[in-house]
Every structure is written in structure tokens, then in C-alpha cells.
ChimeraX commands (.cxc) that place a marker at each C-alpha (Angstrom):
marker #1 position 18.41,5.47,13.93 radius 0.5
marker #1 position 17.77,3.77,10.56 radius 0.5
marker #1 position 14.53,2.19,9.82 radius 0.5
marker #1 position 14.30,-1.17,8.12 radius 0.5
marker #1 position 12.16,-1.56,4.90 radius 0.5
marker #1 position 9.72,-3.53,6.83 radius 0.5
marker #1 position 9.20,-0.83,9.37 radius 0.5
marker #1 position 9.15,1.70,6.65 radius 0.5
marker #1 position 6.29,-0.26,4.91 radius 0.5
marker #1 position 4.29,-0.32,8.10 radius 0.5
marker #1 position 4.67,3.55,8.34 radius 0.5
marker #1 position 3.67,3.82,4.72 radius 0.5
marker #1 position 0.59,1.76,5.49 radius 0.5
marker #1 position -0.37,4.01,8.33 radius 0.5
marker #1 position 0.22,7.23,6.30 radius 0.5
marker #1 position -1.83,5.95,3.39 radius 0.5
marker #1 position -4.64,4.88,5.85 radius 0.5
marker #1 position -4.64,8.29,7.39 radius 0.5
marker #1 position -4.65,10.20,4.06 radius 0.5
marker #1 position -7.53,7.90,2.85 radius 0.5
marker #1 position -9.48,8.74,6.04 radius 0.5
marker #1 position -8.87,12.48,5.45 radius 0.5
marker #1 position -9.97,12.31,1.87 radius 0.5
marker #1 position -13.20,10.25,2.58 radius 0.5
marker #1 position -14.13,12.71,5.39 radius 0.5
marker #1 position -13.24,15.97,3.45 radius 0.5
marker #1 position -10.64,16.82,6.01 radius 0.5
marker #1 position -7.95,19.15,4.72 radius 0.5
marker #1 position -4.40,18.00,5.27 radius 0.5
marker #1 position -0.87,18.88,4.40 radius 0.5
marker #1 position 1.13,15.83,3.24 radius 0.5
marker #1 position 4.28,17.13,5.00 radius 0.5
marker #1 position 2.25,17.42,8.26 radius 0.5
marker #1 position 1.21,13.71,7.85 radius 0.5
marker #1 position 4.91,12.81,7.36 radius 0.5
marker #1 position 5.97,14.62,10.35 radius 0.5
marker #1 position 3.30,13.01,12.51 radius 0.5
marker #1 position 4.44,9.53,11.54 radius 0.5
marker #1 position 8.12,9.73,11.05 radius 0.5
marker #1 position 10.64,10.39,13.86 radius 0.5
marker #1 position 13.28,10.87,11.14 radius 0.5
marker #1 position 13.11,12.00,7.58 radius 0.5
marker #1 position 12.91,8.90,5.35 radius 0.5
marker #1 position 13.32,9.19,1.42 radius 0.5
marker #1 position 11.88,5.63,0.79 radius 0.5
marker #1 position 8.69,6.40,2.79 radius 0.5
marker #1 position 8.10,9.82,1.07 radius 0.5
marker #1 position 8.99,8.22,-2.40 radius 0.5
marker #1 position 6.45,5.46,-2.00 radius 0.5
marker #1 position 3.71,7.51,-0.50 radius 0.5
marker #1 position 4.11,10.27,-3.12 radius 0.5
marker #1 position 4.21,7.50,-5.85 radius 0.5
marker #1 position 0.96,5.94,-4.64 radius 0.5
marker #1 position -0.82,9.21,-4.37 radius 0.5
marker #1 position 0.42,10.30,-7.86 radius 0.5
marker #1 position -0.70,6.93,-9.51 radius 0.5
marker #1 position -3.71,6.14,-7.29 radius 0.5
marker #1 position -6.20,5.84,-10.16 radius 0.5
marker #1 position -3.95,3.32,-12.09 radius 0.5
marker #1 position -3.15,1.48,-8.88 radius 0.5
marker #1 position -6.86,1.19,-7.84 radius 0.5
marker #1 position -7.92,0.27,-11.30 radius 0.5
marker #1 position -5.30,-2.59,-11.37 radius 0.5
marker #1 position -6.33,-3.80,-7.84 radius 0.5
marker #1 position -9.96,-3.71,-8.85 radius 0.5
marker #1 position -9.33,-5.75,-11.94 radius 0.5
marker #1 position -8.11,-8.65,-9.83 radius 0.5
marker #1 position -10.58,-8.46,-6.93 radius 0.5
marker #1 position -12.92,-11.38,-7.42 radius 0.5
marker #1 position -16.31,-10.99,-5.67 radius 0.5
marker #1 position -14.96,-8.06,-3.77 radius 0.5
marker #1 position -15.03,-4.32,-4.48 radius 0.5
marker #1 position -12.20,-2.03,-3.46 radius 0.5
marker #1 position -14.65,0.08,-1.36 radius 0.5
marker #1 position -15.66,-3.02,0.54 radius 0.5
marker #1 position -12.04,-3.42,1.84 radius 0.5
marker #1 position -11.04,-1.73,5.03 radius 0.5
marker #1 position -8.74,1.31,4.84 radius 0.5
marker #1 position -5.88,-0.72,6.17 radius 0.5
marker #1 position -6.38,-3.50,3.49 radius 0.5
marker #1 position -6.52,-0.75,0.82 radius 0.5
marker #1 position -3.34,0.71,2.07 radius 0.5
marker #1 position -1.52,-2.51,2.01 radius 0.5
marker #1 position -2.64,-3.34,-1.48 radius 0.5
marker #1 position -1.82,0.06,-2.76 radius 0.5
marker #1 position 1.60,0.11,-1.24 radius 0.5
marker #1 position 2.39,-3.41,-2.68 radius 0.5
marker #1 position 0.91,-2.72,-6.15 radius 0.5
marker #1 position 2.83,0.51,-6.34 radius 0.5
marker #1 position 6.08,-1.26,-5.46 radius 0.5
marker #1 position 5.45,-4.08,-8.00 radius 0.5
marker #1 position 4.56,-1.71,-10.83 radius 0.5
marker #1 position 6.85,1.23,-10.25 radius 0.5
marker #1 position 9.59,0.32,-7.86 radius 0.5
marker #1 position 12.70,-1.95,-8.15 radius 0.5
marker #1 position 11.84,-4.19,-5.10 radius 0.5
marker #1 position 11.72,-7.89,-6.06 radius 0.5
marker #1 position 8.08,-8.97,-6.32 radius 0.5
marker #1 position 8.57,-11.83,-3.96 radius 0.5
marker #1 position 9.73,-9.44,-1.17 radius 0.5
marker #1 position 6.78,-7.11,-1.93 radius 0.5
marker #1 position 4.15,-9.88,-1.73 radius 0.5
marker #1 position 5.73,-11.37,1.43 radius 0.5
marker #1 position 5.90,-7.99,3.17 radius 0.5
marker #1 position 2.29,-7.26,2.20 radius 0.5
marker #1 position 1.09,-10.67,3.62 radius 0.5
marker #1 position 3.03,-10.05,6.83 radius 0.5
marker #1 position 1.37,-6.63,7.14 radius 0.5
marker #1 position -2.04,-8.23,6.38 radius 0.5
marker #1 position -1.47,-10.92,9.01 radius 0.5
marker #1 position -0.81,-8.31,11.54 radius 0.5
marker #1 position -3.70,-5.89,10.58 radius 0.5
marker #1 position -6.24,-7.82,8.67 radius 0.5
marker #1 position -8.44,-10.94,9.20 radius 0.5
marker #1 position -7.58,-14.28,7.51 radius 0.5
marker #1 position -10.11,-13.91,4.73 radius 0.5
marker #1 position -8.55,-10.60,3.72 radius 0.5
marker #1 position -5.02,-11.94,3.94 radius 0.5
marker #1 position -6.08,-14.54,1.27 radius 0.5
marker #1 position -7.64,-11.78,-0.82 radius 0.5
marker #1 position -4.49,-9.55,-0.76 radius 0.5
marker #1 position -2.31,-12.69,-1.63 radius 0.5
marker #1 position -4.53,-13.61,-4.55 radius 0.5
marker #1 position -4.65,-10.11,-5.93 radius 0.5
marker #1 position -0.89,-9.57,-5.60 radius 0.5
marker #1 position -0.18,-12.93,-7.23 radius 0.5
marker #1 position -2.54,-12.00,-10.22 radius 0.5
marker #1 position -0.82,-8.59,-10.56 radius 0.5
marker #1 position 2.58,-10.22,-10.60 radius 0.5
marker #1 position 1.45,-12.82,-13.16 radius 0.5
marker #1 position -0.61,-10.48,-15.51 radius 0.5
marker #1 position 0.72,-6.97,-15.35 radius 0.5
marker #1 position 4.00,-5.36,-16.64 radius 0.5
marker #1 position 5.80,-5.48,-13.33 radius 0.5
marker #1 position 9.31,-4.78,-12.35 radius 0.5
marker #1 position 11.27,-7.78,-11.57 radius 0.5
marker link #1:1,2 radius 0.2
marker link #1:2,3 radius 0.2
marker link #1:3,4 radius 0.2
marker link #1:4,5 radius 0.2
marker link #1:5,6 radius 0.2
marker link #1:6,7 radius 0.2
marker link #1:7,8 radius 0.2
marker link #1:8,9 radius 0.2
marker link #1:9,10 radius 0.2
marker link #1:10,11 radius 0.2
marker link #1:11,12 radius 0.2
marker link #1:12,13 radius 0.2
marker link #1:13,14 radius 0.2
marker link #1:14,15 radius 0.2
marker link #1:15,16 radius 0.2
marker link #1:16,17 radius 0.2
marker link #1:17,18 radius 0.2
marker link #1:18,19 radius 0.2
marker link #1:19,20 radius 0.2
marker link #1:20,21 radius 0.2
marker link #1:21,22 radius 0.2
marker link #1:22,23 radius 0.2
marker link #1:23,24 radius 0.2
marker link #1:24,25 radius 0.2
marker link #1:25,26 radius 0.2
marker link #1:26,27 radius 0.2
marker link #1:27,28 radius 0.2
marker link #1:28,29 radius 0.2
marker link #1:29,30 radius 0.2
marker link #1:30,31 radius 0.2
marker link #1:31,32 radius 0.2
marker link #1:32,33 radius 0.2
marker link #1:33,34 radius 0.2
marker link #1:34,35 radius 0.2
marker link #1:35,36 radius 0.2
marker link #1:36,37 radius 0.2
marker link #1:37,38 radius 0.2
marker link #1:38,39 radius 0.2
marker link #1:39,40 radius 0.2
marker link #1:40,41 radius 0.2
marker link #1:41,42 radius 0.2
marker link #1:42,43 radius 0.2
marker link #1:43,44 radius 0.2
marker link #1:44,45 radius 0.2
marker link #1:45,46 radius 0.2
marker link #1:46,47 radius 0.2
marker link #1:47,48 radius 0.2
marker link #1:48,49 radius 0.2
marker link #1:49,50 radius 0.2
marker link #1:50,51 radius 0.2
marker link #1:51,52 radius 0.2
marker link #1:52,53 radius 0.2
marker link #1:53,54 radius 0.2
marker link #1:54,55 radius 0.2
marker link #1:55,56 radius 0.2
marker link #1:56,57 radius 0.2
marker link #1:57,58 radius 0.2
marker link #1:58,59 radius 0.2
marker link #1:59,60 radius 0.2
marker link #1:60,61 radius 0.2
marker link #1:61,62 radius 0.2
marker link #1:62,63 radius 0.2
marker link #1:63,64 radius 0.2
marker link #1:64,65 radius 0.2
marker link #1:65,66 radius 0.2
marker link #1:66,67 radius 0.2
marker link #1:67,68 radius 0.2
marker link #1:68,69 radius 0.2
marker link #1:69,70 radius 0.2
marker link #1:70,71 radius 0.2
marker link #1:71,72 radius 0.2
marker link #1:72,73 radius 0.2
marker link #1:73,74 radius 0.2
marker link #1:74,75 radius 0.2
marker link #1:75,76 radius 0.2
marker link #1:76,77 radius 0.2
marker link #1:77,78 radius 0.2
marker link #1:78,79 radius 0.2
marker link #1:79,80 radius 0.2
marker link #1:80,81 radius 0.2
marker link #1:81,82 radius 0.2
marker link #1:82,83 radius 0.2
marker link #1:83,84 radius 0.2
marker link #1:84,85 radius 0.2
marker link #1:85,86 radius 0.2
marker link #1:86,87 radius 0.2
marker link #1:87,88 radius 0.2
marker link #1:88,89 radius 0.2
marker link #1:89,90 radius 0.2
marker link #1:90,91 radius 0.2
marker link #1:91,92 radius 0.2
marker link #1:92,93 radius 0.2
marker link #1:93,94 radius 0.2
marker link #1:94,95 radius 0.2
marker link #1:95,96 radius 0.2
marker link #1:96,97 radius 0.2
marker link #1:97,98 radius 0.2
marker link #1:98,99 radius 0.2
marker link #1:99,100 radius 0.2
marker link #1:100,101 radius 0.2
marker link #1:101,102 radius 0.2
marker link #1:102,103 radius 0.2
marker link #1:103,104 radius 0.2
marker link #1:104,105 radius 0.2
marker link #1:105,106 radius 0.2
marker link #1:106,107 radius 0.2
marker link #1:107,108 radius 0.2
marker link #1:108,109 radius 0.2
marker link #1:109,110 radius 0.2
marker link #1:110,111 radius 0.2
marker link #1:111,112 radius 0.2
marker link #1:112,113 radius 0.2
marker link #1:113,114 radius 0.2
marker link #1:114,115 radius 0.2
marker link #1:115,116 radius 0.2
marker link #1:116,117 radius 0.2
marker link #1:117,118 radius 0.2
marker link #1:118,119 radius 0.2
marker link #1:119,120 radius 0.2
marker link #1:120,121 radius 0.2
marker link #1:121,122 radius 0.2
marker link #1:122,123 radius 0.2
marker link #1:123,124 radius 0.2
marker link #1:124,125 radius 0.2
marker link #1:125,126 radius 0.2
marker link #1:126,127 radius 0.2
marker link #1:127,128 radius 0.2
marker link #1:128,129 radius 0.2
marker link #1:129,130 radius 0.2
marker link #1:130,131 radius 0.2
marker link #1:131,132 radius 0.2
marker link #1:132,133 radius 0.2
marker link #1:133,134 radius 0.2
marker link #1:134,135 radius 0.2
marker link #1:135,136 radius 0.2
view
């Protein structure tokens, strides 16, 4: 059964959340095990995005932090960070159209975050789109 990109992004968010939790709590993990726990079938897109986020986490977090007004990345919940990291990575390094990335991130945020954070995520992603070297 093939997974839609929307479903894949939700899996990516969960995986990034889980990894963030492990790192913050000094819990050892194997990335392959995290993939296996969350994916019924192997999915190249999910693995590419998760690996891309993890390999570029410092630049991604720095970019997000630059556009967070009156917020701090550590103040955001793990779910919110995962959504922002996923979307920022896709905008900076992947070939998905920015409008799709932003819309998908907003939909995830509406489902998993509160309204105030949805607005923050939307504002940050709009600023990244408008001010960074993003793939169009």
C-alpha cells in the first residue's frame, strides 16, 4: 500500500518528535529501529527527509530561530519543532513547491498544535520562503 506525501509527512513529524525526545532524555536509539517502529513499509521519501533534517539540523534550527519573533525554538513543543524542521528542510533542500510545503505544515499544525502556534509556524515559513535561498 502506497503512502501519500501527506501521510508520509505525518510519519516524518512523529519520527522527528521521537528522535528529539530520545536526544533530550539521553536515550540511545538506532535510526533504523525508529523507522521500523513507525513505518509499515519501507518509504524512501520518509527516510530521505528524516536523514536530511538530522544531517542539517543546526542550519535548519538556526534558520527557524532567525524568524521566530518573541519566541524561542526551545519554547516550542516537540511536535511544533518537528513540523517546522520538516517544512524548513523541504523548502531549503528538497524540490517540493513551497506553497505545498507551507500548506502541508499548516494542516499538520492545525491537527497537532494550538491556534497560536499555527500562526507562528505560518509566519516563520512565510519569512523563510521570502528571505532564504529556497527551492522553487
